[in-house]
C-alpha positions as CSV (number, residue, x, y, z in Angstrom):
1,M,88.9,93.6,16.6
2,G,90.2,92.1,13.1
3,K,88.6,89.3,11.4
4,G,91.7,86.5,12.6
5,D,91.2,88.1,16.2
6,R,87.2,87.2,15.8
7,R,87.6,84.1,14.2
8,R,89.9,83.0,17.2
9,E,87.3,84.0,20.1
10,E,84.7,82.2,18.1
11,I,87.2,78.8,17.7
12,A,88.1,79.2,21.7
13,N,83.9,79.7,23.0
14,F,83.0,76.6,20.1
15,V,86.0,74.9,21.9
16,I,84.6,75.4,25.5
17,A,81.4,74.8,24.8
18,Q,81.7,71.5,23.4
19,G,84.7,70.2,25.7
20,Q,86.9,68.8,23.1
21,V,86.4,69.0,19.4
22,R,88.7,67.4,16.4
23,I,90.8,69.6,13.6
24,D,88.6,68.6,10.8
25,D,85.5,69.5,12.8
26,L,86.7,73.4,13.0
27,I,88.0,73.1,9.9
28,E,84.3,72.0,9.0
29,R,82.6,74.5,11.1
30,F,84.7,78.2,10.0
31,G,85.4,77.4,6.4
32,V,89.0,77.9,6.7
33,S,92.5,76.0,5.8
34,R,94.1,73.4,8.1
35,M,96.8,76.0,8.6
36,T,94.2,78.6,9.6
37,V,92.4,76.6,12.4
38,H,96.3,75.5,14.2
39,R,97.6,78.8,13.5
40,H,94.8,80.0,16.3
41,I,95.2,77.2,18.2
42,D,98.7,77.7,18.6
43,Q,97.6,81.1,20.1
44,L,95.2,79.9,21.9
45,A,97.2,77.4,23.7
46,A,99.9,79.9,24.1
47,Q,97.6,81.8,26.1
48,G,96.4,78.9,28.7
49,V,93.0,78.5,26.9
50,L,93.0,75.3,25.4
51,R,95.1,72.4,24.8
52,K,96.4,71.3,21.4
53,L,96.0,67.6,21.0
54,H,96.7,64.7,18.8
55,G,93.9,65.6,15.7
56,S,91.8,67.4,18.3
57,V,91.6,70.4,20.9
58,S,90.3,70.3,24.2
59,A,89.7,73.7,26.7
60,Q,92.3,73.4,29.4
61,P,90.9,70.7,31.8
62,S,93.5,72.2,34.9
63,G,90.2,74.9,35.1
64,I,88.8,75.8,31.5
65,Y,87.4,78.9,33.8
66,E,90.6,80.1,35.3
67,S,91.8,81.1,31.8
68,L,88.9,82.8,30.9
69,F,89.2,86.0,31.9
70,R,92.9,86.4,31.1
71,Y,92.1,85.2,27.3
72,R,89.2,88.3,27.7
73,A,92.3,90.7,28.7
74,T,93.7,90.3,25.1
75,L,90.5,91.0,23.2
76,A,90.3,94.0,21.8
77,T,93.1,95.7,24.1
78,S,94.0,98.9,22.0
79,Q,90.0,99.8,22.7
80,K,89.8,98.9,26.4
81,Q,92.3,101.0,27.1
82,G,91.2,104.0,24.6
83,L,87.9,103.4,26.8
84,A,89.8,103.5,30.1
85,R,91.1,106.7,29.3
86,A,88.1,108.5,28.5
87,A,86.4,107.0,31.6
88,L,88.9,108.1,33.8
89,D,87.9,111.6,32.7
90,L,84.9,111.1,34.2
91,I,86.4,110.5,37.8
92,E,87.3,112.8,40.6
93,P,89.8,112.6,43.6
94,G,88.1,111.8,46.5
95,Q,85.1,110.2,45.1
96,V,84.0,106.4,45.7
97,V,84.5,104.5,42.7
98,M,82.7,101.0,42.0
99,I,84.2,98.8,39.4
100,D,82.6,95.4,38.2
101,D,84.3,92.2,37.2
102,S,85.0,93.1,33.2
103,S,87.9,92.6,31.6
104,T,87.4,96.5,30.0
105,A,86.2,98.1,33.2
106,A,89.5,96.2,34.5
107,A,91.4,98.4,32.3
108,L,90.9,101.3,34.0
109,A,92.5,99.7,37.6
110,P,96.5,101.1,36.6
111,R,95.0,104.5,35.7
112,L,93.0,105.0,38.8
113,P,96.2,106.5,41.3
114,E,96.1,109.4,38.6
115,R,93.0,110.7,40.4
116,A,93.7,109.6,44.1
117,P,92.9,109.7,46.5
118,L,89.8,107.8,45.8
119,T,87.6,104.8,47.3
120,V,87.5,101.6,44.8
121,V,84.9,99.0,45.5
122,T,85.4,95.9,43.2
123,N,84.3,92.7,43.1
124,G,86.9,91.6,40.3
125,L,90.2,89.9,41.4
126,P,92.4,91.9,38.7
127,V,90.8,94.9,40.2
128,A,92.5,94.7,43.3
129,T,95.7,93.1,42.6
130,A,96.2,95.9,40.5
131,L,95.8,98.6,43.3
132,K,96.7,96.4,46.7
133,E,99.6,98.7,47.0
134,A,98.3,101.7,45.1
135,E,99.2,104.9,47.2
136,G,96.1,106.9,47.9
137,I,93.5,104.1,47.2
138,D,91.2,102.9,49.6
139,L,90.6,99.4,48.4
140,I,87.6,97.8,49.3
141,C,86.8,94.2,48.0
142,L,83.5,92.8,48.4
143,G,83.1,89.1,49.0
144,G,81.2,86.3,48.8
145,Q,81.7,83.0,46.4
146,Y,85.1,83.2,44.4
147,H,84.0,82.5,40.1
148,R,86.8,81.3,38.4
149,T,85.3,82.4,35.4
150,Y,85.3,85.8,35.8
151,D,87.9,85.7,38.0
152,A,85.7,87.7,40.4
153,F,83.4,87.1,43.4
154,I,79.7,86.9,43.1
155,G,76.5,85.3,44.7
156,L,74.2,86.4,47.8
157,V,77.2,87.6,50.0
158,C,78.5,89.5,47.3
159,E,75.0,91.2,47.1
160,S,74.6,92.2,50.3
161,A,77.7,94.1,50.4
162,I,76.9,96.3,47.9
163,A,73.2,96.9,49.0
164,R,75.2,98.6,52.0
165,L,77.6,100.5,50.2
166,R,76.9,103.6,48.2
167,A,79.4,104.8,45.6
168,D,79.5,108.1,43.1
169,V,80.6,106.6,40.1
170,L,80.0,102.6,38.5
171,V,82.2,101.4,35.8
172,C,81.1,98.4,34.4
173,S,81.0,96.5,31.3
174,A,78.5,94.0,29.6
175,S,79.1,90.8,27.3
176,A,76.8,92.4,24.2
177,V,74.5,94.7,23.0
178,S,71.7,94.2,20.7
179,G,69.4,97.3,20.5
180,T,69.0,99.6,23.2
181,S,69.4,96.6,25.5
182,A,72.9,95.2,27.1
183,F,72.9,91.4,27.7
184,I,75.1,89.5,30.2
185,Q,75.7,85.2,29.8
186,D,75.9,84.7,33.7
187,G,72.4,84.9,36.3
188,Q,75.0,85.7,39.1
189,M,76.9,88.6,37.3
190,V,73.9,89.8,36.5
191,R,72.5,90.5,40.1
192,A,75.8,91.6,41.2
193,K,76.0,94.0,38.3
194,Q,72.5,95.7,38.8
195,A,73.1,95.9,42.5
196,M,76.1,97.8,41.5
197,M,73.7,100.3,39.6
198,A,71.7,100.8,42.4
199,A,74.3,101.7,44.9
200,S,75.8,104.5,42.3
201,A,75.1,107.5,41.9
202,R,76.4,107.6,38.5
203,R,76.5,104.9,36.1
204,L,79.0,104.5,33.0
205,L,78.9,101.8,30.4
206,L,82.3,100.8,28.3
207,L,81.8,98.9,25.2
208,D,84.3,97.9,22.6
209,A,82.5,97.7,19.3
210,T,82.9,93.8,19.3
211,K,79.8,93.9,21.9
212,F,77.1,95.3,19.3
213,G,75.0,93.3,17.4
214,R,74.8,90.4,19.4
215,T,72.9,88.6,22.6
216,A,73.3,86.8,25.8
217,L,71.4,84.9,27.7
218,H,70.4,87.3,30.3
219,L,69.0,91.0,30.3
220,F,71.1,93.1,31.9
221,A,69.8,96.5,31.7
222,D,68.6,99.3,29.3
223,L,71.1,101.6,27.4
224,S,69.4,104.2,29.0
225,A,69.6,103.0,32.7
226,F,73.4,104.5,32.0
227,D,74.9,108.0,32.3
228,T,77.4,107.9,29.8
229,V,77.6,105.0,27.5
230,L,81.5,105.2,26.6
231,A,82.3,102.8,23.2
232,S,84.9,102.6,20.7
233,A,84.7,104.8,17.5
234,S,84.7,101.8,15.5
235,L,81.4,101.2,16.3
236,D,79.6,101.2,12.8
237,A,77.6,104.6,11.8
238,E,74.0,103.1,11.7
239,T,74.0,101.7,14.8
240,A,75.6,104.8,17.0
241,R,72.7,107.0,15.1
242,R,70.0,104.5,15.7
243,L,71.7,105.0,19.8
244,D,71.7,109.2,20.0
245,E,67.9,109.1,18.0
246,A,67.0,106.6,20.9
247,G,68.4,109.1,23.4
248,I,70.8,107.2,24.8
249,A,73.8,109.3,26.3
250,L,76.3,107.9,23.7
251,R,80.3,108.8,23.5
252,L,82.5,107.9,21.2
253,V,86.1,106.9,21.6
254,E,89.0,107.2,19.7
255,T,91.1,103.8,20.0
256,E,94.2,104.3,22.6
257,I,97.6,104.1,20.2
258,R,100.2,102.1,22.0
């Protein structure tokens, strides 16, 4: 993710957290010019994340959460495509593949017919939508409470359904990684992801480089709990070295050229 993309994500997260923010406050907080702030806001408004007002900006009142998955899906797209390609190489025809709600794992969905026949289990609506008419894909959708933030199903019903299934491979992601710990912002999502881990024989964690050196509210899992951690090759060398020394099964993946 470039500096501009990172700044745009920070602005979006700040406005979503506050609900509505004055343009002057954004200029002061982020230390950038008025022109730069307006450029970022215009891009976010075009993506349906924010609404531009006179002298201020707000989260979309029609459902800010409805926009968040779509927004996350626009971040680090070439890195996510590279991770999806690498994950596909670790999947074999005939397997049961479980995929979480993350936009990173969702990038794998359109590629899965290349490994058909497969059974795909997911709580993510974008994954289900991408595969609903795919030849050779037996699709199982996990029920539960629909959450607009993640465009996914979570909660007790979802967790109970997961516990009754067994997958050969889990493909998932996390909000942040600090040291050798992966974090998720939402507690209900943590429980769903942890249930998926318990129901899967092999576990793949996909992480673009922007996830490292950050934290979120809830501990998800130690990276050692995953059979393979696929990370973008743009991950800084020092972080990669520390993970390797900690015994993490790290595999660096080149960004896909599009």
